[in-house]
N, C-alpha and C positions, 0 to 999 in steps of 0.2 A: 529514350522509353524504356527499354530494356530493363534498364534497372532500376523505375519504378514498379515494375513487371515483377520482378525478384522482389522487391521491399515487400508489395502487396500479398504473395507468398509466404515471407517471412511471417509478416501480420495475421492472417488468416493463420498459421502454426502458433502461432504466440499468443493468441486470440483465444484458441483452444485449450490451449497450459494454461492460463491463467482461470479460465471456467472450472477445469479441474482442479486446480490450487486452492479456490474461493472454496468449493464444497469440501473440498478437503482438511481450511481454516475451520468452516463453520460446524464442520462431525465432528471435527475436533472437539471446538468448544461447547457444544451439544454433551458431546462421549464425558469430556470432564465435567459439566455440569451434572450430569448422573451421577456419576461420581461421587461426587458431592451429596447431593440428595440421599444416596443409597446411605453414606457415614451420616449425615443427620437421623437417618430413618433408622436405621440399627441400633446406633448406641445411643440415643436419646442424647439428655442433655447431659449423663454424668459420665462418661469415659468417651469425647468424642476429639480424634483425633487431629490436633489442629495443626499439626505439621502438614497432614496430608490435605487438611482441606485448605490449609493458604498455598500448599503449590497449586494447588487444583485450581484455586481463582486465578491464580499466575498464570498458570498456563490458556484461562478461558479469556484472558485480557490481552496474552502476546497473539491466540488465535484469531479472537475478534479485531483489534487493533489492525493487524495485518490482511484479514481477509476484506476491512475496510480500504484500505490504503491499493491490493487489491482489484476492487471496484473503481474506482479512481483511474486504472490502468486498464481497466477493461473498456472502461469512460472512452478514453482515447484510442484504444485499437478502433474501437467501432467507428468511431468519429473518421480516423484515418483511411479505412476501408471503404466511408463510404466518400468520402472526398477522392481518393484516388490520387491524395500527397499528402507528404508531410509537409508539406509549404504552407498552409495555412494559416491566420490567425488564431482563429477557433482552436486549431488542435499545439499553437505555441503554446497558449494561455492556459489551456488543458497540465501539458506538460510541465508548464513552471508550476501550476499548481502540484503536481505530482514530486516536483522536487521539494517541494517547500515543506508537502508533507512528510517526507521521507526525511527532512532535515527533523523537523518537530517531532516526531512519532518517537523514537527514545523519550525525548524529554513527559511526553503527555502517557506513556506506558509508564515509563517508573514511576510518575506520580502518581497515579492509581493503584500501582502495585504499593508502591512505598501505606498509602492509605490501606490496602488491604491488611498488609502488617502489623501496621501501628493497630487496628481494631482487633484484629487474633493476637495482641499481646505475643508476637516474634520476632527474634532480632534478622530484620532484614539485610541480603546480601548487597554487596556494588552491583551497581544496574549499568554502569557504563563500563564497556570493555570495548576491546579494538575493533571489534564490529559494529557497536554503538557509531564509532568516530568513522568509517569505512562508511557509514553507513549516510553520515550528514555529507561528508566528501561524495559522495554519488548523488545525494540529493543538488548539491552546487554545482556540479557536472551537469545535471537533467535543465537547472535552471539559465546556467551558460547555454545548454545545446536548443534553448526556446527560445531563445534572443536569436539564435543565429536560425532557426527557422522562419522565426517573425522576420527577420530582417529579406530571407528568401521570401516571403509573402508578398513583401512591400515591393519588390523588382517584380516577382509576377504581376501585382498590379496595375504598377507602373508601365510595364510590358505592353499588358493588355488596354488600359488609357492611351498609351499612344498608337497603339496599332489602329485603336476605335475614330484615333483622329485624324487619320492618313487615309 
């Protein structure tokens, strides 16, 4: 039980940090959109700095995508604090969803950013870097951990059923 208390304290701290990060990501997206708006309003259609616009919109996509990903993490942490244990079927399902989102995150963001670069008639850089592959690996690890947590939840459920029978 002492380990579960330590896990709960860590989860509480992580939840606060996730809320701060979500605020920063969505605030950054709003800031970048304001930059694009200022650029469009001050220069009109004749001398828009398309480099600035494409980079700002690229940042908006990254900020929003990471913010959405952290919303899933926040939901998982909130449910784990409520349940008091990581060994729940619902928690395992949410962790698996986070892992899948982390795996597809680079593909979706790169696709949206590619569309932005094509619309703005700019040459786009390579999107898949080492960090993308590390993210995919981390997503696979989370999917694997979710299977372990699901197995633990099933063991606890079987244990409770046996205790009821006795």
